[in-house]
Structure formats: C-alpha cells, structure tokens
C-alpha positions, 0 to 999 in steps of 0.5 A: 508525481512518480511519472515526473521523477521516473527518470531520475529514478531509472538513472539512480536505480532508485526506490519508490514507495507508494502508501495505499490503504487496506481500503484498496482491497475492501470497498467502503463507497463514495469513490474512497476505495475506488482511488485506493484500488487505482493506486494499488494498480498503478503501483503494480504497473510502475513495478513492471515498468520500472523494474527492468531499469533496477528500480524497486517500486514498494506498495505499502498498505495499512489500515488506520494509523496514529496520524493527524487524519484519525485524532482521537480514534479509540479503535486499534490504530497503528504506531507510525514508527512501527509502520516506517520500521516495517517499510523500511525492512521491506525496502531492504529486503526488496519486497513488492509489498508491505502489509503494515498490520493484521487487519491489512493482512486478513483482507489482502489474503481474503482476495482469492475468496469469493467477493460475497465473503467480504460483505454482509448480504 
C-alpha cells in the first residue's frame, strides 16, 4: 500500500505511519513474528528511500492493545487512545519510532544483548 502512494507522499512531503508489533523483535513462531520483523525492516528501508524527499516514515510498535482483535483479554493491554496520542506526538516531533508501552520498550532495548537472553533454554 505504501508503494502505491509513494509518489503522492513525495509530492506532498507527507508522512507514513506503519503500525508494527513488539513481536517484530520477539519470535513466537508460525511466521507471525517473521511478518512483523519484515515490516520493521521495510519501514526502515522506506524511511531511507523517502527521507530525501521530505517524507517522514514513522514506525509505531506496541504490545497487546484493547481492540476487537483482543476481546476479553485479561492481560495488561494498551488503551487505544493512549497509543494514538503517542503516535501523534512522535509524528509531530519527527520521531523515527514510537514504542507505545513498557513491554515494547523493554524488548526493543534488549536487542543489543545476546539472543539467548530472550528465550529460555
């Protein structure tokens, strides 16, 4: 979809927001995390491609959020209004990434450590 609108984004010096997941950096198997990691990489590649044209590409990453996809979830979930507020603030500040919750910030920060730190043996 981003590719389809890239020309218009360049013309208008617009912004693109990709909504990703904490699972971009933490594998849970069966391909789900693989697709999230690919979106993280694609977002970074689009940022490099579109930045010279004045287009901001923002990656927004979050853990479970209170949406129709998580009905009745009893775990700690993000309030969608908080997520939107954080994304808008990041956009206005010119951020490259928004990490919308503590779990996402923790997992993202741990990327510098050994892979074995993420997964029990």
